[in-house]
C-alpha positions in Angstrom: -10.9 -30.8 8.0 -9.7 -33.7 10.4 -11.1 -33.8 13.9 -8.0 -32.5 15.6 -7.8 -29.4 13.4 -9.6 -26.1 14.7 -10.9 -23.4 12.5 -8.9 -20.0 12.8 -12.0 -18.2 14.0 -12.5 -20.4 17.1 -10.5 -20.3 20.3 -8.0 -22.7 21.2 -9.8 -25.7 23.1 -6.7 -28.0 23.7 -3.5 -26.9 25.0 -0.5 -29.1 24.7 0.8 -30.2 28.2 4.4 -29.5 27.2 3.5 -25.8 26.5 2.0 -25.5 29.9 5.2 -26.6 31.5 7.5 -24.6 29.1 9.7 -22.0 30.7 10.6 -18.8 28.7 14.2 -17.7 28.3 15.4 -14.4 29.8 15.4 -13.0 26.4 11.9 -13.9 25.5 10.8 -12.3 29.0 12.6 -9.1 27.9 11.0 -9.1 24.6 7.5 -9.7 26.1 7.7 -6.4 28.2 6.0 -3.3 26.9 8.2 -0.5 25.5 8.4 2.6 27.7 7.2 5.7 26.4 10.1 8.3 25.7 10.4 10.8 28.5 10.0 13.9 26.1 6.9 12.3 24.2 4.0 14.7 24.0 0.7 13.5 22.6 -0.5 15.1 19.4 -2.4 18.3 19.5 -5.8 18.6 18.1 -5.6 20.1 14.8 -7.2 23.5 14.3 -7.4 25.1 10.9 -8.5 28.8 10.7 -10.2 29.2 7.3 -11.1 32.8 6.4 -14.6 33.8 5.5 -13.5 35.0 1.9 -12.1 31.2 1.4 -15.4 29.8 2.7 -17.3 32.0 0.3 -14.9 31.4 -2.7 -16.3 30.0 -5.9 -14.3 27.4 -8.1 -13.4 28.5 -11.6 -14.8 26.6 -14.6 -11.5 24.9 -15.1 -11.2 23.7 -11.7 -14.7 22.4 -11.7 -14.0 20.5 -15.0 -10.8 19.0 -13.4 -12.8 17.9 -10.5 -15.3 15.9 -12.6 -14.5 12.2 -12.9 -13.6 11.1 -16.4 -16.3 9.9 -18.7 -16.3 6.0 -19.2 -18.1 6.3 -22.7 -15.0 5.4 -24.5 -14.6 2.3 -22.7 -18.2 1.2 -23.2 -17.8 2.0 -26.9 -14.5 0.2 -27.4 -13.8 -2.3 -24.7 -10.3 -2.9 -26.2 -9.2 0.7 -25.7 -6.8 -0.3 -22.8 -5.9 -3.7 -24.1 -2.2 -4.3 -24.3 -0.9 -5.3 -27.7 0.7 -8.7 -28.3 3.9 -7.0 -29.3 4.2 -5.0 -26.1 3.6 -8.1 -24.1 6.3 -10.1 -25.8 8.9 -7.2 -25.8 12.2 -7.2 -23.8 13.8 -4.0 -22.6 17.1 -6.0 -22.3 17.4 -6.6 -26.1 16.5 -2.8 -26.7 19.1 -1.8 -24.2 21.8 -3.9 -25.9 20.9 -2.5 -29.4 21.1 1.0 -28.0 24.4 0.2 -26.3 25.9 -1.2 -29.6 24.7 1.8 -31.7 25.9 4.5 -29.3 29.2 6.2 -30.2 32.2 5.1 -28.1 34.0 7.8 -25.9 37.6 7.5 -25.8 
């Protein structure tokens, strides 16, 4: 890094004198003003969910419990190439398949 360059995490130490004398255009001044809040804006209400006591006491079924469990990674540990993309799939082109399907499809008159 050269002497004149400043790292991004440090503040600006030198300000160009031309920047201090610059005058912003009317458009830039307009853009610099904060947007006004719409007159009918209402701040969000706090969320209140009413949960019945039967829902709080409910037990999940065996099927739901099985679905909630994360998948076992044993298959990946035993065979690391289980999700490997084949060479043929990497080199395939959907364009050629589309042309072939177009040529073999019956023509409508």
